[in-house]
N, C-alpha and C positions, 0 to 999 in steps of 0.2 A: 659311617666311618669304615675304612678298610680293615680287613681282618689282620690281626697282628701275628707275625711269625718271629719267634725269638731266635737270635743268633748267639751262640756261646763261642766266644773267641778263645781258641786254644793255642794260638801262636806262641805265647810266652812259655808254654810248657811243652805241648806235643810238637810244636814247630821247632823250638830251639834245642830240644833234647837230642836231636839227631845231627846237630851241627858238629863238624869235625873239630873245630876250634871253639871252645866255650867263649861266649861273650862275657865282658866284665859285668859286674853287678850294676855298675852305673848305666851301661848300655841296655841291660835288661829292664832296669827301672825306667829309663827314658822311653823305651818301647811301650811299656804299660801306661806311662803318663800320656803319651800320644793317643793310645787307644781309649783312654778315659775321656778324651775330648770328642769322641766320635758318636756318642749316644748309645753305645753298646751297654747292655744291662747286665752282662755276665762275662767275666774274664777269668780264665784259669792262670793263676800267677806262676805256679811252678810245682815242683814235686819234692816231697820230704823223703828223699831216698839218700842212701850213702853216696857221698861225693866220690868214693872209690869206684863205684859201679857206673854212676852217671854224673861225671864232673860238670856237665853242662847245667845241671840243676843244683849245684852247690849253693848253700846259703839261701835256699828258697824261703825259709822261715824269716830270715833277716830281711830279705827283699819285701816280703809281705808286711813286716813291721814298718818299713820305711815309707809305705804308700799312704798318701792322704786318703782318708776314708770318705766315701760318697754314699749316702743312703740310697741312691738310685742305681748303684752298681754292686752286684754280688761278686766278691772275690773268693776264689776257691783254691785249694791246694790238693794235689794228689797224695794220698797216704796209703801206701801198699801194705803197711803193717801197723801194729799198735805203737811202736816206737815213733814212726812217722806221724801218726795221729797225735801223739802226745806233744810232738814239736809244733804241730799246727795249733793245738789247743793252747799251748803256752803263749802264742802270739795273738790270741784272740780271734782265730779264724772261725767263721760261722758256717762254712760249707766245705766239706771235703769230698773226695772221690775215691772209690775203690775200683779195682779192675780185675777181671778174669777173662776167659775166652770160651767160645763154643767148641774149641779144639783142645783135646788133651795134650797133643804134642806141642802146640803153641804155648799153652800154659806152662808146660815144663820148661821150655826154652826161655820164656819171658820172665816168669817169677819162680821157677825152680820148684814147682809143686804140681799136684794134680788139681783138677777142677774142684773136687770135693775138699781137698786140703786148703784151697784158696778160700772156700767158704768158712772153713774152720778158723782161718786167720781173721776173717771179717767179723766173726761173732763178738769178740771183745771190743772191736771198733764200734760196732753197732750199739752195743750195750752202753759204752761210755758216751757215745755221741748222743744217745737218747737222754742220758742223765744230764747232759749239758745243753740240751735243746739245739744240737748242731745238725744241720741237714746233711744227708749223705746221698751222693749221686753214684750210680753204678755204670761201669763200662763193660761191654762185652765185645771182645775182638773176634775177628775171623767169622763174620756172620754169613758169608757166602763161600769163600774159599780159604783154605789154610795152605801156607807154603810147604808144609810137611805132609799133610793128610789129603790135600785136594779138596773136593767139594764137601761142604758141610750141610747136613740135613736141616731144613728150616725148623723141624720139630725140636731139634737139639737147641737151637737158638732160643726158641720160645720157652723151653724148659729152664734154661739157665737164667733167662731174663725174669721169669716168674719167681724163681728162687731169690733173686736180688730184691725184687719188690716185696716178697714175703718177709724178708729179713728186715725191711724197714727203709730201703732206698726210696726216695720220693720220685725218682726218675731214673730210667735206664737208657743209656746212649748205646746204640747198636753200631759197631764199627766195621766198615767194609775195608779191612786193614790193608790189603795188598792191591786194591784197585782193579781187580779183574772182573768185577760184576757187570752185568748188563741189566737194563730195567725189568726184563721179564723175570729174571732170577731174584731181583730185589723185591718185586711184587710178591713172590711166593713166600719170602721171609716175613714181610709185613702181614700177609694173610694168616700165616701160622701164628704170629704173635697176637694179632688183633682178634683172633678167635678166642683168646684167653685173657687179654689185657685191654685196657682202655688206651686209646691213642694219646691221651693227655699225659700218660705216664712214660711215654717213649720219645726218643730223639734219634736223629740220624747223624752218622759220622762217616763221611765218605772221602776216600783218597782218589787221586786223579791220575794214577799210573798210566792208564790207557785212554785218558780223556773222557771217561764216562761219568765223572762225578756229578756234573750238572744234570745230565739225563737221568741219573739215578735219584737225584733230589727231586726232579720233576715227578717221577713216578711215586716217590714218597709223599709228596704233596697231594697227589691224586688219591692216595690211601688214607689221607687225613692227618699226616704227621705235620706238626707245627713248631718243632724245635730242631735246629740243626747246628752242629759244631762246624767251625771253619777256622782257617788260619790266615792271618794277614800275609799278603804276598805269597800265598801258597807254601809257606814254610812247613817243613816236616818230612816224614818218612817213617820208617820203622827199622830199628837196629836188628830185629829178629826176623825180618822179611826181606830178603835180598831182592833188590830191584824196585821195591815199593817207593814211589815218589811221594811228594807232599800231599797234605790235606787239600781239599777244595779251598780255593782262595776266598777270603771274605769279600773281596771286590767282585768276583764273578757271582758269588751267591747274592750279593746285594743287587747286582744288575738283573738277575733272574727274578728275584722277588719284587723289586720295585716296578719292573715292567709288566709284572703279572698283577699289579695293583695291590700287593700285600704291603702292610705297614711294617717297617723294621725299626723305626726310631733312629735310623742312621743319618748322620750329617755327612754327606758325600765329600765335601771339601776336606773335612777333618780326617775322614777315612783315607783319602788319597795322600794327604800329608804323612800320615802314619806309615802308609805303604811305601812311599818314596823314601822316607827316612831310614827304615829298617833295611831296605834294599841297598841303600848307599853304605850303611854300616857293614853289611855282609859282602859288599862289592860283587853283586851278582845281578843277572838279568831277572826281572820279575816274570814268573811264568803265567801270571794272570792275563788272560786275553783282554778283559775289560780294562785293566790298568794300562796296558800298552796302547789300546785304542784311545783311552782318555788322554794320555799325555801326547800322543801324536796329534790329536785334534787340538789340544791346547797350544801346541808348538807350531801348528800349521800357519 
């Protein structure tokens, strides 16, 4: 049997949160229903944040409640504070995510606090999550470069990641937020982290601003990482990192993994339907190289 690599689909949250025009709740729900047909085992539904600050994520708890439950799919919500966590808890969410960064400047811009202060906010979430047997996933942004500070020391990434694991996160996703990294630099980050942590507790989250996401994922596979975040149709970006384009597309990640003989559990036809549908809703060209090649071949 081929080795399994888990794909965490973040399009409905990390992808759509940067759209200039928020999608309707029905459109967001339709996207997730499409994704549920693909064989994905993990889907990030949305973010329990103030609609005033992130209108694209409004009513994420309501969206979560409206979804049919599938025991084979883990649905998660991003909860930046205890209030957000309580909203997720109220709708029966069994996995939440918290986020910080390896950059002080980015943390201030993103969540208006220092790294240490972000951990103080997480403390109540972690305590309540443990009491309710809810899994918590951690995100660390700016693992290679910060748009405000420049290069980030790999040791800083390892330190912040270990703190999240020590607090009780079952997994930490390392985010290459602005897409400037190259495989040699990514390797140094993994080496620093893997000197202290097990690969099974880490995941990769890569953006494709300079077309390096797939190369960086290949390097991550070489270092033993077997969980990756991706976004259908390459949706996404970062509102606090000017010029940063979308996440690596789930379609391109699927192509890499399947042709390297990894098992992803993905149904290709269903994945491409989901990809096509959200691209049409957003009325844009799909940045995925694989998606474009796939449809050209189908239409030839």
